[in-house]
C-alpha positions in Angstrom: 82.0 210.2 181.2 80.6 211.4 177.8 78.8 208.1 177.2 77.1 208.3 180.7 76.3 212.0 180.8 75.0 212.8 177.3 71.5 211.6 177.9 71.0 213.5 181.2 72.3 216.7 179.5 69.9 216.2 176.6 66.9 215.6 179.0 67.9 218.6 181.0 68.0 220.8 177.9 64.7 219.5 176.6 63.0 220.2 180.0 64.4 223.8 180.0 63.1 224.4 176.5 59.8 222.7 176.9 58.9 224.4 180.2 60.3 227.9 179.3 56.9 229.3 178.4 54.8 227.3 180.9 51.9 229.1 182.6 50.7 226.1 184.5 50.4 226.6 188.2 51.5 223.0 188.9 54.4 222.8 186.4 56.4 226.1 186.6 59.4 226.6 184.3 62.4 224.7 185.2 64.6 227.8 185.3 62.3 229.2 188.0 62.5 226.0 190.0 66.3 226.0 189.8 66.4 229.7 190.8 64.3 229.0 193.8 66.5 226.0 194.7 69.6 228.1 194.6 68.0 230.9 196.6 66.7 228.5 199.3 70.1 226.8 199.6 72.0 230.1 199.8 69.7 232.3 201.9 66.9 230.1 203.2 66.8 227.1 205.5 67.0 224.4 202.8 70.7 223.9 203.4 70.1 223.1 207.1 67.3 220.7 206.1 69.7 219.0 203.6 72.3 218.5 206.3 69.7 217.1 208.7 68.5 214.6 206.2 72.0 213.7 205.1 73.1 213.0 208.7 70.1 210.8 209.3 70.8 208.7 206.1 74.5 208.4 206.9 74.0 207.3 210.5 71.1 204.9 209.7 72.9 203.3 206.8 76.2 203.0 208.7 74.5 201.3 211.6 72.7 199.0 209.1 76.0 198.1 207.4 77.7 197.2 210.7 74.8 195.1 212.1 73.8 193.6 208.7 77.3 192.6 207.6 78.3 191.3 211.1 75.2 189.3 211.6 75.1 188.1 208.0 78.7 186.7 208.2 77.9 184.7 211.3 74.5 183.5 210.1 75.9 182.5 206.7 78.8 180.6 208.1 76.9 178.6 210.8 74.3 176.4 209.1 72.3 175.7 212.2 71.9 179.3 212.9 71.0 180.0 209.3 68.2 177.4 209.3 66.9 178.7 212.6 66.7 182.3 211.6 65.5 181.7 208.0 61.7 182.1 208.7 62.3 185.2 210.9 64.4 186.9 208.3 61.9 186.2 205.6 59.0 187.6 207.7 61.0 190.7 208.6 61.9 191.3 204.9 58.3 190.9 203.8 57.0 193.4 206.4 56.9 197.0 205.0 59.0 199.3 207.1 56.8 202.3 206.3 54.0 200.7 208.4 56.2 201.2 211.5 56.5 205.0 211.0 53.4 205.9 213.2 54.4 203.5 215.9 58.0 204.7 216.0 56.9 208.4 216.1 54.4 207.6 218.8 56.8 205.8 221.0 60.2 207.6 220.3 59.1 211.1 219.4 59.9 213.3 216.4 63.6 213.9 217.0 66.5 212.7 214.9 66.9 209.4 216.8 63.6 207.8 215.6 64.4 208.7 212.0 67.8 207.1 212.2 66.3 204.0 213.8 63.6 203.8 211.0 66.3 204.1 208.3 68.3 201.4 210.0 65.3 199.2 210.4 64.5 199.3 206.7 68.1 199.2 205.4 69.5 196.3 207.5 67.5 193.5 205.8 68.8 193.7 202.2 72.3 194.1 203.6 71.9 191.1 206.0 70.3 188.8 203.4 72.8 189.7 200.7 75.6 189.0 203.1 74.2 185.6 203.9 73.8 184.8 200.2 77.4 186.0 199.5 78.8 183.7 202.2 76.8 180.7 200.9 78.0 181.4 197.4 81.7 181.0 198.3 83.0 177.7 196.9 83.2 174.8 199.4 86.8 174.3 198.2 87.8 177.6 199.7 86.3 176.6 203.1 88.0 173.2 202.9 91.4 174.8 202.1 91.1 177.3 204.9 90.2 174.5 207.3 93.0 172.3 206.0 95.6 175.1 206.8 93.9 175.4 210.2 93.3 179.1 209.8 91.6 180.5 213.0 87.9 181.2 212.7 88.2 184.9 213.2 91.0 185.3 210.7 89.1 183.1 208.2 86.0 185.3 208.7 88.0 188.5 208.1 90.4 187.4 205.3 88.5 184.7 203.4 84.8 184.9 203.9 84.3 188.7 204.0 86.3 189.3 200.7 84.5 186.5 199.0 81.0 187.8 200.0 81.9 191.5 199.4 80.4 191.8 195.9 77.0 190.7 197.1 77.3 192.8 200.3 77.9 195.9 198.2 74.9 195.0 196.0 72.8 194.9 199.1 74.1 198.2 200.3 73.1 199.8 197.0 69.5 198.4 197.5 69.6 199.6 201.1 70.6 203.1 200.0 67.5 203.6 197.8 65.3 202.3 200.7 67.1 204.7 203.1 66.3 207.7 200.9 62.6 206.8 200.7 62.4 206.2 204.5 64.1 209.5 205.2 61.5 211.4 203.2 58.6 209.5 204.7 59.8 209.9 208.3 60.3 213.6 207.9 56.9 214.1 206.3 55.0 212.3 209.1 56.6 214.2 211.9 59.6 216.4 211.9 60.5 220.1 212.3 63.4 219.8 210.0 64.6 217.8 206.9 63.8 217.7 203.2 60.6 215.8 203.7 59.4 218.5 206.1 60.4 221.2 203.5 58.4 219.5 200.8 55.4 219.1 203.1 55.4 222.7 204.2 55.8 224.0 200.7 53.1 221.8 199.3 50.7 222.7 202.1 51.3 226.4 201.4 50.9 225.9 197.6 54.4 227.0 196.9 54.8 224.8 193.9 58.3 225.9 192.8 59.7 225.3 196.3 58.1 221.8 196.3 59.7 220.9 193.0 63.0 222.4 194.2 62.9 220.1 197.3 62.0 217.1 195.2 64.9 217.8 192.8 67.3 218.2 195.7 66.3 214.8 197.1 67.0 213.2 193.7 70.4 215.0 193.6 71.1 213.7 197.1 70.3 210.1 196.2 72.3 210.2 193.0 75.3 211.7 194.7 75.3 209.0 197.4 74.9 206.4 194.7 77.9 207.7 192.8 80.0 207.8 196.0 79.0 204.2 196.7 80.0 203.1 193.2 83.4 204.8 193.7 83.9 202.9 196.9 82.8 199.7 195.3 85.4 200.1 192.5 88.1 200.8 195.0 87.2 197.8 197.2 86.5 195.4 194.3 89.3 196.2 191.9 90.0 192.4 191.6 86.3 191.8 190.9 85.9 194.4 188.1 89.3 193.8 186.5 89.1 192.9 182.9 90.7 189.8 181.5 94.1 190.4 180.0 94.1 190.9 176.3 95.7 188.2 174.3 98.6 189.3 172.2 98.2 188.7 168.5 100.3 185.9 167.2 103.2 186.9 165.0 102.6 185.4 161.6 105.0 185.3 158.7 103.8 185.4 155.1 104.9 182.8 152.6 107.0 185.4 150.8 108.9 186.4 153.9 109.6 182.7 154.8 110.9 182.1 151.3 113.1 185.1 151.6 114.5 183.9 155.0 115.1 180.4 153.7 116.9 181.7 150.6 119.1 183.8 152.9 120.0 180.7 154.9 117.9 182.0 157.9 116.0 180.1 160.4 112.3 180.6 161.1 111.4 180.3 164.8 
């Protein structure tokens, strides 16, 4: 914990000291920004915006995990299907999801559903592609052994293929999480009566710079908290993957003097 947190603490202290006497309109003191952040969370509407954004991220990312992992396991296991869907998946991955924001808002409205759908649409591709790569990375000997024991396909998918591809699946979820945070902000800026993106937009339009910085810092805290939670889940699920190799015990060596002493006392060296 100390090795990981000392640099953020130093940066935080440097920012507080360096901005303490700031008179710039665009860069207010950090203490003022933190005070505004606490006031808006405790007495303003920022806490409701935080819950709105958090719900959208959780729902969109959960839907992307279910669809991406499920489809990725099937596509990665069936070679014909993998070859047929390859060009389509590459095209969908290369298309920027942000470009769909105006179309989704125009067709689906400005409620919570379109934002969840947009987060799902941008997050599902890294999860799906990493799942396919994880399935393909499993050793062919594992597949042959499972087939040799005549393990049913569904049981093999759940107990052999899914655990083998899980490290890359979780890596794809980490990438999808960062995409989900970006899409959450963009969707709420373009058209939303609630959310952190809307809070930043309204504060910036009203030239409330401290509130704008407070909303930006809160988005960073939200993304970091979700990343830490995901890392904790990863260490719980992949204990076998992150396990260190057992330390070799040092060999017991006897000095020449001790051997001579044992031999003189009619002992046996083993």
